[in-house]
BALOBA-1460 file (C-alpha; in Angstrom, 3 decimals):
// residues 166
<rec num="1" residu="m" x="50.115" y="-11.422" z="26.744"/>
<rec num="2" residu="g" x="50.418" y="-12.009" z="23.015"/>
<rec num="3" residu="l" x="51.918" y="-15.106" z="21.459"/>
<rec num="4" residu="k" x="55.159" y="-13.233" z="20.750"/>
<rec num="5" residu="d" x="55.550" y="-12.771" z="24.524"/>
<rec num="6" residu="w" x="55.179" y="-16.468" z="25.327"/>
<rec num="7" residu="p" x="58.421" y="-17.947" z="26.692"/>
<rec num="8" residu="s" x="60.284" y="-20.344" z="24.446"/>
<rec num="9" residu="a" x="59.686" y="-23.979" z="25.295"/>
<rec num="10" residu="g" x="63.151" y="-24.921" z="24.057"/>
<rec num="11" residu="f" x="62.247" y="-26.599" z="20.769"/>
<rec num="12" residu="p" x="61.595" y="-24.852" z="17.443"/>
<rec num="13" residu="g" x="57.953" y="-24.015" z="16.913"/>
<rec num="14" residu="t" x="57.010" y="-24.432" z="20.582"/>
<rec num="15" residu="a" x="56.328" y="-21.957" z="23.365"/>
<rec num="16" residu="v" x="55.107" y="-22.013" z="26.954"/>
<rec num="17" residu="n" x="51.516" y="-20.895" z="27.392"/>
<rec num="18" residu="p" x="51.753" y="-18.285" z="30.179"/>
<rec num="19" residu="a" x="48.308" y="-19.195" z="31.527"/>
<rec num="20" residu="t" x="48.867" y="-22.951" z="31.861"/>
<rec num="21" residu="l" x="52.706" y="-22.945" z="31.942"/>
<rec num="22" residu="l" x="52.619" y="-25.886" z="29.549"/>
<rec num="23" residu="p" x="54.402" y="-26.151" z="26.211"/>
<rec num="24" residu="e" x="52.354" y="-25.876" z="23.045"/>
<rec num="25" residu="v" x="53.161" y="-26.144" z="19.362"/>
<rec num="26" residu="v" x="52.697" y="-22.605" z="18.045"/>
<rec num="27" residu="d" x="54.361" y="-22.968" z="14.635"/>
<rec num="28" residu="e" x="53.545" y="-26.358" z="13.178"/>
<rec num="29" residu="e" x="55.764" y="-25.945" z="10.117"/>
<rec num="30" residu="s" x="58.863" y="-24.971" z="12.096"/>
<rec num="31" residu="c" x="58.232" y="-27.730" z="14.623"/>
<rec num="32" residu="a" x="57.723" y="-30.385" z="11.937"/>
<rec num="33" residu="q" x="60.907" y="-29.340" z="10.120"/>
<rec num="34" residu="a" x="62.945" y="-29.551" z="13.327"/>
<rec num="35" residu="l" x="61.470" y="-32.962" z="14.162"/>
<rec num="36" residu="e" x="62.401" y="-34.264" z="10.711"/>
<rec num="37" residu="i" x="66.086" y="-33.635" z="11.331"/>
<rec num="38" residu="s" x="66.128" y="-34.573" z="15.022"/>
<rec num="39" residu="t" x="67.542" y="-37.944" z="15.982"/>
<rec num="40" residu="d" x="66.832" y="-37.414" z="19.679"/>
<rec num="41" residu="p" x="63.788" y="-39.406" z="20.851"/>
<rec num="42" residu="a" x="63.365" y="-36.923" z="23.723"/>
<rec num="43" residu="d" x="62.529" y="-34.235" z="21.151"/>
<rec num="44" residu="h" x="59.761" y="-36.437" z="19.792"/>
<rec num="45" residu="v" x="58.399" y="-37.098" z="23.290"/>
<rec num="46" residu="f" x="58.466" y="-33.381" z="24.064"/>
<rec num="47" residu="v" x="56.564" y="-32.456" z="20.896"/>
<rec num="48" residu="l" x="53.982" y="-35.176" z="21.467"/>
<rec num="49" residu="l" x="53.380" y="-33.733" z="24.935"/>
<rec num="50" residu="a" x="53.180" y="-30.211" z="23.503"/>
<rec num="51" residu="r" x="50.538" y="-31.479" z="21.092"/>
<rec num="52" residu="g" x="48.605" y="-33.065" z="23.968"/>
<rec num="53" residu="l" x="49.253" y="-36.621" z="22.752"/>
<rec num="54" residu="v" x="50.061" y="-38.017" z="26.191"/>
<rec num="55" residu="n" x="49.636" y="-41.750" z="25.522"/>
<rec num="56" residu="e" x="51.784" y="-41.569" z="22.401"/>
<rec num="57" residu="a" x="54.405" y="-39.600" z="24.333"/>
<rec num="58" residu="a" x="54.395" y="-42.240" z="27.079"/>
<rec num="59" residu="e" x="55.034" y="-45.013" z="24.544"/>
<rec num="60" residu="v" x="57.888" y="-43.190" z="22.815"/>
<rec num="61" residu="a" x="59.398" y="-42.266" z="26.193"/>
<rec num="62" residu="a" x="59.242" y="-45.864" z="27.416"/>
<rec num="63" residu="d" x="60.935" y="-47.127" z="24.254"/>
<rec num="64" residu="a" x="63.624" y="-44.445" z="24.495"/>
<rec num="65" residu="r" x="64.297" y="-45.192" z="28.159"/>
<rec num="66" residu="l" x="65.031" y="-48.828" z="27.236"/>
<rec num="67" residu="g" x="67.946" y="-47.571" z="25.157"/>
<rec num="68" residu="d" x="69.099" y="-44.934" z="27.633"/>
<rec num="69" residu="p" x="67.710" y="-45.650" z="31.123"/>
<rec num="70" residu="e" x="70.000" y="-43.121" z="32.848"/>
<rec num="71" residu="s" x="69.061" y="-40.146" z="30.652"/>
<rec num="72" residu="v" x="68.039" y="-37.280" z="32.918"/>
<rec num="73" residu="r" x="66.116" y="-35.650" z="30.068"/>
<rec num="74" residu="l" x="64.086" y="-38.804" z="29.457"/>
<rec num="75" residu="q" x="63.409" y="-39.187" z="33.181"/>
<rec num="76" residu="v" x="62.140" y="-35.600" z="33.292"/>
<rec num="77" residu="l" x="59.933" y="-36.332" z="30.294"/>
<rec num="78" residu="d" x="58.623" y="-39.400" z="32.137"/>
<rec num="79" residu="a" x="57.665" y="-37.028" z="34.961"/>
<rec num="80" residu="e" x="55.996" y="-34.753" z="32.397"/>
<rec num="81" residu="v" x="53.946" y="-37.708" z="31.149"/>
<rec num="82" residu="l" x="52.939" y="-38.473" z="34.740"/>
<rec num="83" residu="r" x="52.014" y="-34.809" z="35.272"/>
<rec num="84" residu="a" x="49.922" y="-34.817" z="32.092"/>
<rec num="85" residu="k" x="48.137" y="-37.941" z="33.364"/>
<rec num="86" residu="k" x="47.464" y="-36.087" z="36.641"/>
<rec num="87" residu="l" x="49.694" y="-38.466" z="38.605"/>
<rec num="88" residu="y" x="51.202" y="-35.544" z="40.462"/>
<rec num="89" residu="d" x="52.682" y="-37.411" z="43.440"/>
<rec num="90" residu="r" x="54.538" y="-39.809" z="41.153"/>
<rec num="91" residu="a" x="55.797" y="-36.974" z="38.942"/>
<rec num="92" residu="e" x="56.997" y="-35.098" z="42.030"/>
<rec num="93" residu="s" x="58.815" y="-38.203" z="43.299"/>
<rec num="94" residu="v" x="60.611" y="-38.727" z="39.984"/>
<rec num="95" residu="l" x="61.807" y="-35.128" z="39.892"/>
<rec num="96" residu="k" x="62.826" y="-34.954" z="43.554"/>
<rec num="97" residu="a" x="64.817" y="-38.167" z="43.125"/>
<rec num="98" residu="l" x="66.780" y="-36.542" z="40.290"/>
<rec num="99" residu="i" x="67.862" y="-33.456" z="42.236"/>
<rec num="100" residu="p" x="70.818" y="-35.059" z="44.086"/>
<rec num="101" residu="s" x="72.254" y="-36.437" z="40.843"/>
<rec num="102" residu="v" x="72.154" y="-33.011" z="39.143"/>
<rec num="103" residu="a" x="73.011" y="-30.822" z="42.134"/>
<rec num="104" residu="d" x="75.306" y="-27.917" z="41.284"/>
<rec num="105" residu="t" x="74.821" y="-28.379" z="37.529"/>
<rec num="106" residu="s" x="72.741" y="-26.382" z="35.066"/>
<rec num="107" residu="l" x="70.230" y="-29.232" z="35.094"/>
<rec num="108" residu="e" x="69.293" y="-28.565" z="38.711"/>
<rec num="109" residu="a" x="67.473" y="-25.344" z="37.815"/>
<rec num="110" residu="w" x="65.629" y="-27.166" z="35.035"/>
<rec num="111" residu="i" x="64.494" y="-29.874" z="37.460"/>
<rec num="112" residu="h" x="63.188" y="-27.217" z="39.874"/>
<rec num="113" residu="q" x="61.362" y="-25.548" z="36.972"/>
<rec num="114" residu="q" x="59.753" y="-28.874" z="36.046"/>
<rec num="115" residu="l" x="58.864" y="-29.551" z="39.678"/>
<rec num="116" residu="g" x="57.179" y="-26.149" z="39.785"/>
<rec num="117" residu="k" x="55.088" y="-27.147" z="36.770"/>
<rec num="118" residu="v" x="53.945" y="-30.289" z="38.579"/>
<rec num="119" residu="y" x="52.882" y="-28.267" z="41.622"/>
<rec num="120" residu="f" x="51.250" y="-25.652" z="39.393"/>
<rec num="121" residu="s" x="49.254" y="-28.264" z="37.464"/>
<rec num="122" residu="n" x="48.049" y="-29.635" z="40.810"/>
<rec num="123" residu="a" x="46.942" y="-26.109" z="41.893"/>
<rec num="124" residu="n" x="49.607" y="-26.037" z="44.632"/>
<rec num="125" residu="y" x="50.622" y="-22.502" z="43.711"/>
<rec num="126" residu="n" x="52.714" y="-21.702" z="46.794"/>
<rec num="127" residu="s" x="54.933" y="-24.760" z="46.249"/>
<rec num="128" residu="a" x="55.067" y="-23.958" z="42.548"/>
<rec num="129" residu="a" x="56.233" y="-20.428" z="43.342"/>
<rec num="130" residu="r" x="58.981" y="-21.778" z="45.646"/>
<rec num="131" residu="s" x="60.243" y="-24.138" z="42.936"/>
<rec num="132" residu="f" x="60.101" y="-21.469" z="40.233"/>
<rec num="133" residu="s" x="61.921" y="-19.065" z="42.546"/>
<rec num="134" residu="i" x="64.718" y="-21.595" z="43.118"/>
<rec num="135" residu="a" x="64.958" y="-22.210" z="39.369"/>
<rec num="136" residu="l" x="65.073" y="-18.478" z="38.670"/>
<rec num="137" residu="e" x="67.751" y="-17.810" z="41.302"/>
<rec num="138" residu="q" x="69.903" y="-20.662" z="40.019"/>
<rec num="139" residu="r" x="69.496" y="-19.617" z="36.401"/>
<rec num="140" residu="v" x="70.405" y="-16.010" z="37.139"/>
<rec num="141" residu="a" x="73.393" y="-17.037" z="39.275"/>
<rec num="142" residu="a" x="74.641" y="-19.335" z="36.516"/>
<rec num="143" residu="g" x="74.197" y="-16.726" z="33.794"/>
<rec num="144" residu="a" x="71.723" y="-18.974" z="32.014"/>
<rec num="145" residu="d" x="70.202" y="-18.227" z="28.640"/>
<rec num="146" residu="a" x="67.835" y="-15.244" z="28.706"/>
<rec num="147" residu="s" x="64.939" y="-17.376" z="27.457"/>
<rec num="148" residu="a" x="65.312" y="-19.772" z="30.422"/>
<rec num="149" residu="i" x="65.387" y="-16.854" z="32.856"/>
<rec num="150" residu="y" x="62.330" y="-15.334" z="31.177"/>
<rec num="151" residu="s" x="60.464" y="-18.645" z="31.391"/>
<rec num="152" residu="s" x="61.173" y="-18.908" z="35.123"/>
<rec num="153" residu="t" x="60.157" y="-15.278" z="35.636"/>
<rec num="154" residu="v" x="56.825" y="-15.719" z="33.834"/>
<rec num="155" residu="s" x="56.161" y="-18.970" z="35.704"/>
<rec num="156" residu="l" x="56.969" y="-17.429" z="39.084"/>
<rec num="157" residu="k" x="54.740" y="-14.416" z="38.430"/>
<rec num="158" residu="r" x="51.836" y="-16.626" z="37.330"/>
<rec num="159" residu="a" x="52.159" y="-18.901" z="40.384"/>
<rec num="160" residu="l" x="52.371" y="-15.922" z="42.746"/>
<rec num="161" residu="d" x="49.328" y="-14.300" z="41.129"/>
<rec num="162" residu="l" x="47.265" y="-17.458" z="41.579"/>
<rec num="163" residu="a" x="48.564" y="-18.087" z="45.110"/>
<rec num="164" residu="e" x="47.460" y="-14.558" z="46.040"/>
<rec num="165" residu="r" x="43.891" y="-15.319" z="44.919"/>
<rec num="166" residu="e" x="43.598" y="-18.319" z="47.235"/>
């Protein structure tokens, strides 16, 4: 799968690596330009994670959460930091705790997608596939953006392929 086929990661200059299912900066110039104009600290946390700068992302996330402790996006990014630090059980707990507060909203599918990434990173491919499947079903049912549906489709296929090899 060529770079042009990588799913969008949701921020300019980033894409989801279909092998790892993790976001990466693929166009540094575009990403840097978008960061310059962004006032959202969550964007900065996301890009730091995409660059593999986990400790820096954790610091920015912690500072941002002080200003907006109820932000679902920042809580999900906290879970992403935990996942990147291989604290899978804690990341899973954070995400599962968010599901009731976002039930029946477009955010629920996103949370399931993120939960799938936690399972995937922990080599729990069957659970990852279940979470990606839920995310995909919800995104399709809601008429979500094509890039979100594509991301869930690629993630589900990758998890199923790896689960089959076990």
